[in-house]
N, C-alpha and C positions, 0 to 999 in steps of 0.2 A: 595807843595801845596796839601791840602787835597781834596780828591774826594768828591763831593757833591752827596747826594742821589738824585735819580730822583724825580720830584714832584709826589705826589700821583695821581693815575688815577681817572677819574671821574666816578667811580663805587662805590657801597656800600662796606663797610667792609665785609659784608656777601658774596657778589659776589667775592671779592678778595680772601677770604679764600677758597672758593670752587675752584677757578681757581688754586690757589697755591697748594692745596692738589693734584689735578689732575696732575699738573706739577711735583710735588715732586715724584709721582709714576712713571712718565715718566723718571725722572732722576735716578730712583732706580738702573739702570744698569750702572750708572756712565756717561751716555752720553745722551744729548738731541740733537737729529739730527735736522738739519735745517728744514727738511721736517716735522718733528713732531711739531716743534715750529710754523712753518707757518700754519700748519693745525689747531693747537689749537688757534692761534691768529685769524684766519679766523672765527672759530666757536664761540669763546667767544666774539669777537667784534660784530658778527651778532646777538648773543644772548642778549648782553647787550645794544645794540644801534639799533635804528630804521632806520635812514637814511644812505645812502651810505657815505655821507660826514662825519657824526658822527662816522660811523664804521671805516673809515680810520683813523680818529684822535685817536679813542680809540685803534685801532690796534697798533699805534705808542706808545701810553701811556703804553700799556700792555707789549710791547716787553721787556723792561728792567726788569720788574718784573718777567716775565716768565723765563728769563735767570738766575735768582737767584735760586739756589738750596737750598731751606729752609727746614730744617729738619722737619719731621712729628711731632716730639716732641714739636715744637714751634707752629705748626698750629692747631693740633687737639683740644687742650684746648680752642680754639676760637669758637668751635662748641657748642653752648649752648643747643641745643635740641636733643633729641633722634632721631627725624625725620631727622635732618640734618646729624647726624651720620650714619643713615641708608642709606641715599642718597649717602653719600661719600663711604660707604662700597660697595654698589652695583656698583657705577661707578668704584671704584678701582678694584673690582673683574672682571668687564668686560674689563677694560683696560689691566690688566695683562693676561687675557685669550684670548685676541684678536688675537695675532700672535707671532711667534717666530722671533728672530733677524736673524737666519739662518736656512735653512731647516733641518740641522742635530741636532738642539737644540730642547729641549722640548718647548711646547708652553709657559709655565711659567718657566723662567730661575731661577737659584738659587738666584740671586740678587732680582728679583721681588718677589719670594716666601718669602724671608727674610723681605723685605719691607712690604709685605702684613701681615705677622705675627706681625710685629711691630705695624702696623696700627690697627690690631685686638686688641692687648693689650691696645693701647692708647684709642681706641673707647670705650672699656669696656662695650660692649653690652652683654646682656644675650645670652647664647649659642643657645637657641631656636630661637631668633631673627636673629642671624648670619646664622643659617641653612636656615631659611625662605628667607632671603635676597639673599644668595648664590643660592638657588634653583630658585628664580625669575631671577637672573642674568643668570644662565645656560639656562633657558627657553628663555630669550631674545636673547642669543647667537645663539640659534637654528633658529631664524628668519632670513630671507634673507636681512633685512635692514642693512645698514652699521653701524658699531659700533659707529662711531663718530656721525652719525645722531641720533642713539638711545640715546647717551649720551646728545646730544644737546636737544632732545625732553624732556628727563627726567629733565634736568636742567631748561629748560624753564618752565615746569609745576611747578617745585618747586619754582622758583623765582617769578612766577606770583601769588603765594599764598600770602594772606595778612599777 
């Protein structure tokens, strides 16, 4: 018996692409911890749905999609605008710069660094734009606000744009 893919979640393709790219970076070290998945599901469901009931439904819908490790090479071409590519770059930089898996590891481990370099190549942004976005991300990381809260705020502002 062939496995059926899950039904598509009730979010826009644009929202799905953003979520999958962030998830792909979380997968870059070969592991998506349950805690990471739960945190992303909480944040994305609260970002994409208004009521608690709708958030719970969306959380369940997104779970199967979050567990799929889709290569960046399939996802990045779905970003049609430079603005979307810049948002993804900043989120990616913040995600990989947030913490190390273990105290003895560098903040950005080799797998994350390689995934980030692949992302840079795929985004094909001018070097001055990359530098500007990375500087903004570094400045954001200096703020005491939680990385996930910053990511949620940035995605919310981006998604609410017409």
